[in-house]
C-alpha positions in Angstrom: -5.5 -21.8 -4.9 -4.8 -19.6 -8.0 -4.4 -15.9 -7.2 -6.5 -13.6 -9.4 -7.2 -9.9 -10.0 -10.7 -10.6 -8.6 -9.1 -11.6 -5.3 -7.4 -8.2 -5.2 -10.7 -6.4 -5.9 -12.5 -8.3 -3.2 -9.7 -7.7 -0.6 -9.4 -4.0 -1.5 -13.1 -3.4 -1.3 -13.6 -5.3 2.0 -10.8 -3.4 3.8 -11.8 -0.1 2.3 -15.2 -0.5 3.9 -13.7 -0.2 7.3 -14.1 3.2 8.9 -11.1 5.5 8.4 -9.5 6.7 11.6 -6.4 9.0 11.6 -3.5 8.1 13.8 -0.8 10.3 15.2 1.9 7.8 14.4 2.4 4.7 12.3 1.7 1.5 14.2 1.6 -0.9 11.2 -1.1 -3.0 12.9 -3.6 -4.5 10.3 -7.0 -2.8 10.5 -9.7 -5.0 12.0 -12.4 -2.5 12.8 -11.0 0.8 11.7 -7.6 2.3 10.6 -5.5 4.7 8.6 -3.6 4.1 5.4 -0.8 2.0 6.9 -3.4 -0.1 8.8 -5.4 -0.6 5.6 -2.3 -1.6 3.7 -1.1 -4.1 6.3 -4.7 -5.6 6.6 -4.8 -6.1 2.8 -1.4 -7.7 2.9 -2.4 -10.0 5.8 -5.6 -11.1 4.1 -4.1 -11.7 0.7 -1.3 -13.9 2.2 -3.3 -15.7 4.9 -6.9 -15.9 3.4 -6.3 -15.9 -0.3 -3.0 -17.8 -0.5 -0.8 -15.1 -2.2 2.9 -15.6 -1.6 4.2 -13.0 0.9 6.9 -12.1 -1.6 4.3 -10.9 -4.1 3.1 -8.2 -1.7 5.1 -5.1 -0.6 4.2 -2.1 1.4 5.0 1.3 -0.2 5.0 4.8 0.9 4.4 7.8 -1.3 3.3 11.4 -1.5 -0.1 12.3 -2.9 -1.1 15.6 -4.6 2.0 17.4 -5.7 2.9 20.5 -3.6 5.7 22.3 -2.0 8.4 20.3 -0.2 7.4 21.8 3.2 3.9 20.2 2.8 5.1 16.7 2.1 4.5 15.4 5.6 0.8 16.2 5.2 0.7 14.2 1.9 2.5 11.1 3.1 0.5 7.9 2.3 0.9 4.1 2.5 -0.4 1.5 0.0 0.1 -2.2 -0.8 1.8 -3.3 -4.0 0.9 -6.7 -5.3 2.7 -8.5 -8.1 0.3 -10.6 -10.2 0.6 -12.0 -13.7 3.7 -9.8 -14.6 2.1 -6.6 -13.4 2.3 -4.6 -10.2 -1.1 -3.5 -8.7 -1.6 -0.8 -6.1 -4.2 -1.5 -3.5 -5.2 1.9 -1.9 -7.9 3.1 0.4 -8.2 6.2 -1.8 -9.4 4.1 -4.9 -12.1 1.5 -5.1 -10.3 -0.8 -7.4 -6.7 -2.0 -7.6 -4.8 -0.1 -10.2 -1.7 -0.8 -12.2 1.4 0.9 -10.8 1.9 3.0 -14.0 -1.5 4.6 -13.7 -1.3 5.8 -10.0 -0.4 9.5 -9.8 1.8 9.3 -6.8 5.4 10.3 -6.0 6.9 7.1 -4.7 9.1 7.3 -1.7 10.0 3.9 -0.1 9.2 0.3 -0.9 9.6 -2.7 1.4 12.2 -5.2 0.2 11.7 -8.8 1.2 15.3 -9.5 0.1 16.7 -6.7 2.4 14.0 -7.2 5.1 13.7 -3.5 5.2 12.8 -0.3 3.3 14.6 0.8 0.1 14.3 4.0 -1.8 11.9 4.1 -4.7 13.5 5.1 -8.0 13.9 8.9 -8.0 12.7 9.3 -4.4 13.1 12.5 -2.5 15.7 11.4 0.0 15.5 14.6 2.0 12.3 13.3 3.6 13.1 10.6 6.2 
């Protein structure tokens, strides 16, 4: 199976159609019937790897801050998305946008990105390290 941008669009759209439900914490369980941003991101990752045949190493979870504001308000702006490497580009699959977008065009302040090599989170370039 050859991975394509169209696969990203279909996956992003299908998961984004699930009802949004805020959670008090992060449980990182893929959304099946509803979910929040981390549930959406993990559901997209699971579907791309298991249903569309994307290599797991081509997908990474990422956390970020949306809408710039004072540092004290960062916790209210924390968000999770899925990054997918395809054809030399990194795409962001996000429940806030209907289509996958190239990394360079997403107006977020990046915080942490999952590293398959480290099997853990690493700081994004220029990340605010004062926020856990």
